[in-house]
C-alpha positions in Angstrom: 42.4 42.7 76.1 41.7 40.0 73.5 42.5 36.4 74.4 43.1 33.4 72.2 39.8 32.0 73.4 37.9 35.1 72.2 39.4 34.7 68.7 38.8 31.0 68.2 36.9 30.0 65.1 33.3 28.9 65.4 32.8 25.3 66.0 30.5 23.1 64.0 28.0 23.3 66.8 28.1 27.1 66.6 27.5 26.9 62.9 24.4 24.7 63.4 22.8 27.1 65.9 21.3 29.4 63.3 19.8 26.4 61.4 18.4 25.1 64.7 16.8 28.5 65.4 15.4 28.7 61.9 13.9 25.2 62.2 12.0 26.5 65.2 9.8 28.5 62.8 8.8 25.4 60.8 6.7 23.4 63.2 3.8 26.0 63.2 3.7 25.9 59.4 3.8 22.1 59.4 1.1 22.0 62.1 -1.2 24.4 60.1 -0.7 22.3 56.9 -1.6 19.1 58.9 -4.7 20.9 60.3 -5.8 21.9 56.8 -5.4 18.4 55.5 -7.3 17.0 58.5 -10.2 19.4 58.0 -10.3 18.7 54.3 -10.4 14.9 54.9 -13.2 15.4 57.6 -15.2 17.5 55.1 -15.0 14.7 52.6 -16.1 12.1 55.2 -19.0 14.4 56.1 -20.0 14.5 52.5 -20.0 10.7 52.3 -22.1 10.7 55.5 -24.7 13.0 53.8 -25.1 10.5 51.0 -25.3 7.5 53.4 -27.9 9.2 55.5 -29.9 10.1 52.4 -29.9 6.5 51.2 -30.8 5.2 54.7 -33.8 7.6 54.8 -34.8 6.8 51.2 -35.3 3.1 51.8 -36.4 3.1 55.5 -40.0 2.8 56.4 -41.7 6.2 56.5 -41.8 7.6 60.0 -39.7 4.8 61.5 -36.8 5.4 63.9 -34.3 4.5 61.1 -36.1 7.1 58.9 -35.6 9.8 61.4 -32.1 8.7 62.2 -31.1 9.0 58.5 -32.5 12.6 58.4 -30.7 13.6 61.6 -27.4 12.0 60.5 -27.5 13.6 57.1 -28.5 17.0 58.5 -25.6 17.0 61.0 -23.1 15.8 58.3 -24.3 18.5 55.9 -23.8 21.2 58.6 -20.3 19.9 59.4 -19.5 19.8 55.7 -20.5 23.4 55.2 -18.8 24.7 58.4 -15.6 23.0 57.3 -15.2 25.6 54.5 -14.7 28.7 56.8 -12.4 26.7 59.0 -10.2 25.9 56.1 -10.3 29.5 55.1 -9.0 30.5 58.5 -6.2 28.0 58.2 -5.3 29.1 54.7 -2.1 31.2 54.7 -2.8 33.3 51.7 -6.4 34.4 51.0 -6.6 35.5 47.4 -8.6 33.2 45.2 -8.8 30.7 48.1 -11.7 32.8 49.6 -13.9 32.5 46.5 -13.1 28.9 46.1 -13.9 27.9 49.7 -17.1 30.0 49.6 -18.1 28.1 46.5 -17.1 24.9 48.4 -19.6 25.7 51.2 -22.4 26.5 48.7 -21.8 23.2 46.8 -21.8 21.3 50.1 -25.2 22.8 50.9 -26.5 22.1 47.4 -25.3 18.5 47.6 -27.3 18.1 50.9 -30.4 19.7 49.4 -30.4 17.5 46.3 -29.6 14.3 48.3 -32.4 15.2 50.7 -34.8 15.8 47.9 -34.0 12.4 46.4 -34.4 10.7 49.8 -37.7 12.4 50.4 -39.0 11.5 47.0 -38.1 7.8 47.1 -39.3 7.5 50.7 -42.6 9.2 50.0 -43.2 7.2 46.9 -42.5 3.9 48.7 -44.8 5.0 51.5 -47.7 5.9 49.2 -47.2 2.8 47.2 -47.3 0.6 50.3 -50.5 2.3 51.5 -52.1 1.8 48.1 -51.2 -1.9 48.0 -52.6 -2.6 51.4 -55.8 -0.5 51.1 -58.0 -3.3 49.7 -61.2 -2.7 51.6 -63.7 -0.2 50.3 -65.9 1.6 52.9 -68.3 4.6 52.8 -67.1 7.7 54.6 -68.7 10.9 55.6 -66.8 14.1 54.6 -66.5 17.2 56.8 -64.4 20.3 57.1 -63.0 20.5 53.6 -60.2 23.1 53.1 -58.3 24.4 50.2 -54.8 25.8 50.3 -52.5 27.3 47.6 -49.8 24.7 48.3 -51.6 21.8 49.9 -54.6 21.6 47.5 -57.9 20.3 48.9 -58.1 18.1 51.9 -61.0 16.9 54.0 -61.8 15.1 57.2 -63.1 11.5 56.6 -65.2 9.6 59.1 -65.9 5.9 58.7 -66.6 2.8 60.8 -65.4 -0.8 60.7 -66.9 -3.5 62.9 -68.7 -0.9 65.0 -65.7 1.2 65.7 -65.5 4.8 64.4 -62.3 6.2 62.8 -61.4 9.5 61.2 -58.4 11.1 59.3 -57.6 13.9 57.0 -56.7 13.2 53.4 -56.7 14.8 49.9 -60.0 15.3 48.0 -60.9 16.1 44.5 -63.5 18.7 45.4 -64.6 21.0 48.2 -67.5 18.8 49.3 -70.1 20.1 51.8 -70.2 18.6 55.3 -72.1 15.3 55.3 -71.1 14.4 51.8 -70.7 10.6 51.4 -67.8 9.1 49.4 -66.2 5.7 48.8 -62.7 5.3 50.1 -60.2 2.5 50.6 -58.6 1.5 53.9 -56.2 -1.1 55.1 -58.4 -3.9 56.6 -55.6 -5.0 58.9 -55.1 -1.5 60.2 -58.5 0.3 59.7 -57.2 3.2 61.9 -54.8 4.3 59.3 -55.6 7.2 56.9 -57.9 6.5 54.0 -56.7 6.2 50.4 -58.7 8.4 48.1 -56.8 7.7 44.9 -53.8 5.8 43.5 -52.1 8.8 42.0 -48.7 9.3 43.7 -46.7 9.9 40.6 -45.9 13.4 41.7 -43.2 12.0 44.0 -41.2 11.2 40.9 -40.5 14.9 40.4 -38.6 15.0 43.6 -36.8 11.8 42.8 -35.8 13.0 39.4 -34.6 16.4 40.5 -32.6 14.8 43.4 -31.2 12.1 41.2 -30.0 14.6 38.6 -28.8 17.3 41.1 -26.9 15.1 43.5 -24.2 13.8 41.1 -23.9 17.2 39.5 -23.3 18.9 42.8 -21.0 16.1 43.9 -19.0 16.4 40.7 -18.7 20.1 40.9 -17.6 19.9 44.5 -15.0 17.3 43.6 -13.6 19.4 40.7 -13.4 22.4 43.0 -11.5 20.3 45.6 -9.0 19.1 43.0 -8.3 22.7 41.8 -8.2 24.2 45.4 -4.8 24.1 47.1 -5.4 25.7 50.5 
């Protein structure tokens, strides 16, 4: 038997029920969008950290704690920057062209790290060699032994010299494969005679690394930024 209560029209609360149920499907989508935006922002911050680490390394004293810290920081930031791309891919709702764009994103992130690192290495190396050259003002006679030649490293020899009765030795580049016992004139730092000898003032080759890094870094950064602008993941 049908009662009046069974046939009553739906109340406003009843009409809102389907909408409330439908809204229940929205939070996961909003959460995923928030996650994508967060990862995207963190990737951008990691890219900035790569550049900061490279600059710190470039102008820090060669081999100092700050120099190593810059390398470590830039390396970690570069890894996070590259790893953010597959995370964004997993969070993307529709693959399609997003896959290729985010793969390119990861490659450009690695290229940015390589070029920035090359720039930092070149500047730091040039400053280091220039500093050694400026402080090596004392000429001494050194005995050469154990000269070696490599396809990448060129010729290097072991040099042995003495200052104030104390003997020192180090390996450095050479212009020829001299026999053991050959005597040459080298320059050393009179304040720190234990440091490696300076056999010449030519350290212009470091500028190749500086030039490649200086050109490649803004190009990789610009390409990465353009891809970010065109990617809607």
